[in-house]
N, C-alpha and C positions, 0 to 999 in steps of 0.2 A: 504494500500499499504506499503510495507516495505521500510526502508531507503536504498537507493542505496549505495553499498559499493564504497569507493573511487576508488578501483582498477576494479570495475564493475563485480566481481566474481558472483553477484547475478543479472546481468542484465536481463537475460531471465525471471526470476520469477518477478523482478521489472517491466518490460515492460509488461508482460502479465497481472499483476494485475493493473497497471496504465491504460491500455487499456481497461480492464474489467470495471473499474471505469468510464472511459470516455464514454463508451456505456451507462452505467446507468445514466450518467449525461447529455447525448446528446452532448458530446463534441468530439466525435472520429473524425469527420470531421475537427475540429479545429487543432487536432494533425497532422492529415493527410495532411493539407494544402489545403484541398477542400473548406473549409469555409474560403473564401477570405475577406480581409478587404476592405469595400466599398471604392470606388475611392475618395470620398469626403464626407463631412459632410453638404452638402447643406440642407436647411431647409426641403425639401420634402423627403429627405433621411436620416435625422437626426435620426430618431427612428431606422432605420436598422443600421446605424453606431454605435449608442449607444448600441444596442443588441450585435453586434459583439464585441465591445469593452469589454462588460461584460463577454462574453464567453471567450475571449482571457485571460482576467485577472485572471479569475477563473481556467482556464487550466494551466496557468503559475503558479499560486500559488500552485497547486497540485504538480507540479514538484519541485518548490522552497522548499516547506515544506518537501520533501522527498529525498533531496539530501544533502550531507555533504557541509560545507561552502566552501571547497576547489574547489568543481565543481560549486557550485553557483557563485563564483567569476568569473568563465569562461563563463557563460552564462548571467548574470545580464543585460549586455548591449544589448541583443538581444530583439527585439520588439515583436515577435509573439511566441506564444506557439509552433507552427509548427517549428520555427527556434531552439528553446530550445530542443524540442524532436529530431529534426534531428542531431543536434550537439551531443547530449549524444549517439543516436544511432551510429553515425559515430565513436564514441570512443570505443563502447563496443559491437557492433553487432556481431563481429567475435570472441568474447571471449567465 
């Protein structure tokens, strides 16, 4: 995945390669918001919650590692990979 340019001029290429990676890593639903955080981490659902948390963390790290610091500071407070992806998409999708 290439580094996303600060001005988003390579957004289309970045998005396509990030999503291709997501498909290969079974994370596409995480970026798309379909893979929802379990409501709670009660003992009978703890494994499900831990698995979601791991997928979300990996997906967020793929984004964090491939964007400039100036963009990272704008998304670091977001809790889900879906929110991070949506934010970047809202900035650059029309460019």
